C-alpha atoms as one frame of an Amber mdcrd trajectory, in Angstrom:
protein
  -2.727 -26.656  10.871  -2.156 -27.635   7.318   1.050 -25.172   6.333  -1.253
 -22.971   3.658  -3.611 -22.039   6.925  -0.505 -21.334   8.725  -0.385 -18.834
   6.363  -3.297 -17.835   5.657  -5.512 -16.532   9.267  -7.477 -13.843   9.559
  -5.197 -10.931  10.346  -5.543  -8.060  13.096  -6.057  -5.262  10.986  -7.311
  -2.386  10.829  -7.816   0.092   8.555  -5.038  -0.159   6.079  -4.603   1.276
   2.179  -1.689   0.484   0.046   0.114   2.730  -2.365   1.082   0.890  -5.118
   3.037   2.653  -7.950   1.351   5.318  -8.295  -2.408   4.650  -7.894  -3.689
   3.487  -3.740  -5.598   0.877  -3.481  -7.567  -0.208  -0.143  -6.554  -3.084
   1.943  -8.947  -5.603   2.250 -10.088  -4.760   6.531 -10.242  -7.957   9.124
 -11.657  -6.803  12.732  -9.665  -4.755  14.725  -7.549  -5.785  17.873 -10.233
  -4.690  20.440  -9.266  -2.568  23.269  -5.737  -1.191  21.797  -5.122   2.030
  23.110  -1.930   4.161  23.947  -1.689   6.806  26.509  -0.536   9.665  26.300
   1.991   9.270  28.411   3.667   6.350  28.028   7.445   6.870  28.951  10.084
   6.452  26.562  12.674   4.061  27.794  16.113   4.276  27.921  18.417   1.053
  27.457  19.365  -1.934  25.106  16.516  -4.412  24.489  16.129  -7.239  23.422
  12.248  -8.563  22.380  11.922 -11.951  21.515   7.950 -12.159  22.613   5.164
 -10.642  23.274   2.892  -7.587  21.598   5.138  -4.911  19.907   4.732  -1.864
  17.261   6.271   0.182  15.367   4.426   4.061  14.971   5.535   7.849  14.698
   5.307   9.474  18.060   6.803  12.801  19.132   9.913  13.640  21.084  10.445
  16.984  22.773   7.507  18.135  19.802   9.589  16.210  16.891   8.085  13.771
  14.864  10.029  10.323  14.793   9.677   6.712  14.710   9.624   4.456  17.521
   9.176   1.079  18.966   6.049   0.315  21.233   6.826  -2.432  23.506   3.576
  -3.908  25.148   5.660  -6.665  26.435   5.421  -5.253  29.344   2.575  -4.702
  32.061   3.090  -1.481  31.395   3.901  -0.679  28.136   6.426   2.308  26.551
   8.330   3.130  23.659  11.573   2.420  22.882  14.366   3.958  20.107  14.926
   1.851  17.320  19.078   1.908  17.678  18.546   0.125  21.016  15.933  -2.422
  20.626  16.922  -5.332  18.614  13.512  -7.723  17.881  14.620 -11.419  18.067
  13.269 -13.721  15.414  13.660 -17.105  17.546  13.242 -20.866  15.399   9.989
 -20.829  16.794   8.765 -18.831  14.307  10.393 -21.523  11.447   7.253 -22.442
   9.007   7.674 -24.707   5.494   6.896 -21.949   2.673   3.235 -23.685   1.098
   3.760 -25.868  -2.685   0.968 -22.902  -3.626   1.999 -20.571  -6.618   0.122
 -18.145  -4.268   3.043 -17.371  -2.677   5.291 -17.529  -5.644   6.171 -13.687
  -4.346   8.513 -14.249  -1.864  10.728 -15.807  -4.230  11.190 -19.203  -2.079
  10.930 -22.292  -3.059   8.053 -24.528  -1.850   9.104 -26.849   1.035  12.267
 -24.011   2.782  11.943 -23.243   6.583  11.528 -19.642   6.677  11.716 -17.606
   9.685   7.900 -15.991   9.506   6.593 -12.943  12.274   3.038 -13.912  12.017
   0.101 -12.095  11.837  -1.631 -14.036  14.393  -0.140 -13.981  17.132   2.324
 -16.753  18.007   2.428 -17.114  22.010   6.411 -18.027  21.409   7.225 -15.726
  18.487   7.924 -11.818  18.968   4.307 -10.326  17.568   5.086  -7.025  15.506
   3.054  -4.933  14.276   2.588  -0.895  13.899   0.061   2.278  15.316  -0.652
   5.543  14.766  -2.621   5.375  17.891   0.068   7.974  19.983  -2.448  10.957
  21.359  -0.393  13.247  20.201  -0.267  11.842  16.526  -3.738  11.510  15.931
  -4.285  15.316  16.986  -1.975  16.266  14.583  -1.892  14.468  11.273  -4.609
  15.156   9.118  -6.017  11.616   8.137  -3.226   8.904   8.392   0.561   8.474
   8.002   2.749   6.510   4.728   5.035   4.164   5.614   7.496   3.294   3.553
  10.719   0.913   3.221  13.915   2.291   1.906  15.893  -0.249   2.239  16.832
  -4.078   3.958  20.599  -5.208   4.244  20.809  -9.102   5.680  21.974 -12.024
   3.984  18.550 -13.250   2.311  15.092 -11.152   1.656  12.957 -10.150   3.548
   9.012  -9.408   2.783   5.466  -8.518   4.365   2.213  -9.102   3.428  -1.816
  -9.404   4.572  -3.690 -12.934   4.439  -7.342 -11.833   5.233  -8.672 -15.604
   5.155  -7.847 -19.135   4.112  -8.730 -18.515   0.245  -7.699 -15.091   0.301
  -5.102 -13.714  -2.206  -1.775 -12.867  -0.916  -1.593  -8.584   0.202   2.081
  -8.072  -0.317   3.016  -4.695   1.495   7.074  -4.770   1.047   9.320  -6.702
  -1.224  13.035  -5.864  -0.238  13.470  -7.937  -3.664  12.341  -4.577  -5.311
  14.068  -1.824  -6.428  12.651   1.296  -4.863  11.167   2.813  -2.462   7.540
   1.113  -0.746   4.875   3.141   0.637   1.747   1.951   2.057  -0.834   4.188
   3.905  -1.688   3.843   7.390  -5.302   5.406   8.543  -5.367   7.748  12.029
  -6.147   5.596  14.909  -4.660   2.074  13.378  -3.285  -0.937  15.013  -2.643
  -3.203  12.573  -0.427  -6.833  12.235   1.263  -8.842   9.383   3.359 -11.634
   8.290   7.167 -11.161   8.176   8.831 -13.827   6.300  12.997 -13.788   6.592
  14.211 -16.101   3.577  17.300 -17.103   5.492  19.120 -16.174   9.461  21.259
 -13.796  10.748  20.887  -9.973  11.412  18.992  -7.662   9.249  19.005  -3.914
   9.347  15.124  -2.460   7.810  14.884   1.039   6.978  12.007   2.593   7.518
  10.246   6.374   6.917   6.994   7.384   7.969   5.758  10.396   6.967   2.577
  12.466   7.193   0.518  15.964   6.037  -0.229  17.561   9.765  -3.149  19.808
  10.275  -1.201  23.287  10.422  -0.099  21.767   6.895   3.457  21.227   7.311
   4.837  17.852   6.326   6.603  16.003   8.568   9.138  12.669   8.276  11.158
  10.660  10.017  13.871   7.960   8.921  14.555   5.081  11.412  16.412   1.468
  10.893  14.886  -1.711  12.785  17.331  -4.288  13.960  16.616  -8.147  13.863
  18.434 -10.837  14.901  17.192 -13.923  13.005  17.096 -17.687  14.322  18.855
 -18.765  17.255  22.242 -18.848  15.903  22.208 -14.872  15.663  23.771 -12.988
  17.653  21.824 -10.184  19.929  25.296  -8.045  19.998  25.953  -8.410  16.105
  22.995  -6.899  15.676  23.162  -4.126  17.869  26.542  -3.537  16.598  24.977
  -3.651  12.305  25.301  -0.228  10.823  23.530   0.715   7.589  24.610   3.697
   5.254  22.424   6.555   4.334  20.602   6.172   7.564  18.613   9.536   6.989
  17.782   9.016   2.880  16.330  11.332   0.839  12.804  11.477   0.075  11.867
   8.061  -2.153  15.571   6.962  -1.925  17.034   3.329  -1.154  19.321   3.188
   1.594  22.993   2.245   0.457  22.838  -2.120   0.740  19.434  -1.592   0.379
  16.321  -4.004  -0.785  18.139  -7.651  -0.946  21.430  -6.459  -0.238  22.195
  -5.839  -3.655  24.083  -2.508  -3.388  22.532   0.984  -4.124  20.444   2.426
  -5.910  21.196   5.569  -7.419  17.685   7.127  -8.548  14.769   5.458  -7.562
  12.586   4.288 -10.503   9.817   5.947 -10.227  12.217   9.165 -10.496  13.859
   7.742 -13.580  10.980   7.085 -15.499   8.927  10.419 -14.668  12.900  12.115
 -15.814  12.535   9.719 -19.157   8.858  11.164 -19.805  10.080  14.401 -18.815
  12.845  14.371 -21.836  11.055  12.594 -23.870   7.894  14.851 -23.786  10.580
  18.271 -24.552  12.022  16.559 -27.578   8.263  16.529 -28.591   7.554  19.691
 -27.821  10.978  21.297 -29.144  10.112  19.368 -32.779   6.498  20.429 -33.186
   7.778  24.480 -32.497  10.786  23.462 -35.633   7.868  21.630 -37.668   5.882
  25.481 -37.491   8.693  27.833 -37.638   9.388  26.290 -40.749   6.219  25.860
 -42.185   5.522  29.907 -41.288   8.984  30.525 -43.039   7.376  28.924 -45.868
   4.234  30.238 -45.819   6.379  34.040 -46.137   8.611  33.147 -48.773   5.586
  32.035 -50.998   3.653  35.447 -50.408   6.677  37.635 -51.495   6.418  35.821
 -54.832   3.640  36.995 -56.097   3.741  35.309 -59.945   5.481  32.161 -58.494
   2.913  29.303 -59.908   1.947  30.898 -62.601   3.329  31.402 -66.562
């Protein structure tokens, strides 16, 4: 299959909407995966595991009635949930693809023809197939309309980009770019099961900090932040991925984790907060100037009314 054809394949995507900047934008909706359901009694497995092939999702789940983000391991005959701390997602060299010589993929920030590791939107039997879902029964019963998945930070030797593509002639739809200096949210409807392209520009260990948040039917807002572990490339050791750490794993809402996004160091404030603060400051200054102008005008009018001969010979 030609290089562009491998990247621009029809995805397995259910109802998804993307939040870009501060305005929501609806994502394209390729055909959902048939038959995907999650039983309420699926257990939470313990112990470390390396997942290198097969179907894997991340998604919200309740543990002891507490909202969290877990890894749904569908690589076994009987699926289980796992803690991200105990799970390494291994992306082998079977995932290598050349970046297409097409300006449509300039958002990757990688030269055309370079080999990069791609967890594909459509399953490659030799590569772990990573997506996300909002299909846990307790989650579906409790959330109002859906959940928000946010990239808070990436620590690694290169960049991570995640995007959707609905067909050979459709433009890529970028969801996450580690080169961006702010948290990046996108909306996921309830009962959604989705896969996308995950592109790693360099081999090595990546720690990807993700937050999942939602408004509940009860009126409560819930949120949980976890870090996904990737060992990218055959030469990258999984022990190294298990041992790696990232600061500020429980970063406040909207803040990037230390060393996040492109491993370029922490961002003290998200860009949206900085811009909002600047706008509020400018508004306050304008209001102050307006009030002072009105006060000066009233003072001048009072002085004129106190001098009845003003303006007469």
